[in-house]
C-alpha positions in Angstrom: -0.1 0.1 0.0 1.3 3.4 -0.9 1.6 6.0 2.0 -1.2 8.2 0.7 -3.4 5.1 0.4 -3.6 5.0 4.0 -5.1 8.6 4.5 -8.8 8.8 5.0 -8.6 12.3 3.2 -7.1 10.7 0.2 -9.6 7.9 0.1 -12.6 10.2 0.1 -10.9 12.5 -2.4 -10.6 9.6 -4.8 -14.3 8.7 -4.2 -15.0 12.3 -5.1 -12.9 12.1 -8.3 -15.0 9.0 -9.3 -18.2 10.8 -8.5 -17.3 13.8 -10.5 -16.4 11.7 -13.5 -19.7 10.0 -13.2 -21.8 13.3 -13.1 -19.9 15.1 -15.6 -20.5 12.1 -18.2 -24.0 13.6 -18.6 -22.7 17.2 -19.7 -23.2 17.9 -23.2 -20.5 17.3 -25.8 -20.0 20.9 -26.3 -18.6 21.2 -22.7 -16.2 18.4 -23.2 -13.1 20.8 -23.5 -14.7 23.5 -21.1 -16.6 22.8 -18.1 -16.2 19.0 -18.3 -12.5 19.0 -18.5 -12.0 21.9 -15.9 -14.2 20.1 -13.4 -12.6 16.8 -13.8 -9.1 18.4 -13.6 -10.0 20.3 -10.5 -11.3 17.1 -8.9 -8.4 14.9 -9.9 -6.1 17.8 -8.6 -7.4 17.3 -5.1 -6.4 13.6 -4.7 -3.1 14.0 -6.9 -1.8 16.7 -4.6 -2.2 14.6 -1.6 -0.7 11.6 -3.1 2.3 13.7 -4.5 2.6 15.7 -1.2 2.8 12.4 0.9 5.9 11.4 -1.0 7.7 14.6 -0.3 10.2 15.0 2.6 9.0 16.9 5.4 5.9 18.1 6.9 6.1 21.7 5.6 6.4 20.4 2.0 3.4 18.0 2.5 1.5 20.9 3.9 2.0 23.0 0.8 0.5 20.2 -1.3 -2.5 19.9 1.0 -2.9 23.8 0.7 -3.1 23.3 -3.2 -5.8 20.5 -2.6 -7.8 22.9 -0.5 -7.7 25.5 -3.4 -8.9 22.8 -5.8 -11.8 21.9 -3.6 -12.8 25.6 -3.7 -12.5 25.6 -7.5 -14.5 22.3 -7.8 -17.2 23.7 -5.5 -17.8 26.6 -7.9 -17.7 24.5 -11.0 -20.4 22.2 -9.6 -22.4 25.2 -8.4 -22.1 26.8 -12.1 -23.0 23.4 -13.8 -26.1 23.1 -11.6 -27.1 26.9 -12.3 -26.5 26.3 -16.0 -28.8 23.3 -15.9 -26.1 20.8 -16.6 -26.2 19.0 -13.3 -29.5 18.0 -11.7 -30.1 19.1 -8.3 -30.0 15.7 -6.8 -26.8 14.7 -8.4 -25.5 18.3 -7.2 -26.6 17.5 -3.8 -24.8 14.1 -3.8 -21.5 15.3 -5.1 -21.5 18.4 -3.0 -22.0 16.3 0.1 -19.0 14.3 -0.8 -17.0 17.3 -1.8 -17.9 18.8 1.9 -16.6 15.6 3.5 -13.5 15.6 1.5 -12.9 19.2 2.4 -13.2 18.4 5.9 -10.9 15.6 6.0 -8.3 17.5 3.8 -8.6 20.4 6.3 -8.1 18.3 9.3 -5.1 16.7 7.7 -3.7 20.2 6.8 -4.1 21.4 10.4 -2.5 18.0 11.8 0.5 18.3 9.6 1.4 21.8 11.0 4.4 23.8 10.0 
């Protein structure tokens, strides 16, 4: 098992990426290189930065990558809201993925705080 796979924050973020890929499958083809791509990249960035940061030497470096993950969570939050408001994402799908995003955000924030400086 890789070090990041032991982290609850990474596991929930990985689940979030999978959920984002599922919900963005229904976006129109015209959004493939726009909102679909941007939303998927921001979601993948969250888990990717946790994985990469966990392989770095030192807590300070890991914390920097967690900070990037927190930024990507905020970006994803807005992109999902935008998709909902544009009518690309149904309310129930938005609520489901948003709840998962909130859970992921809480765990990443707790990990960030626990790593310290």
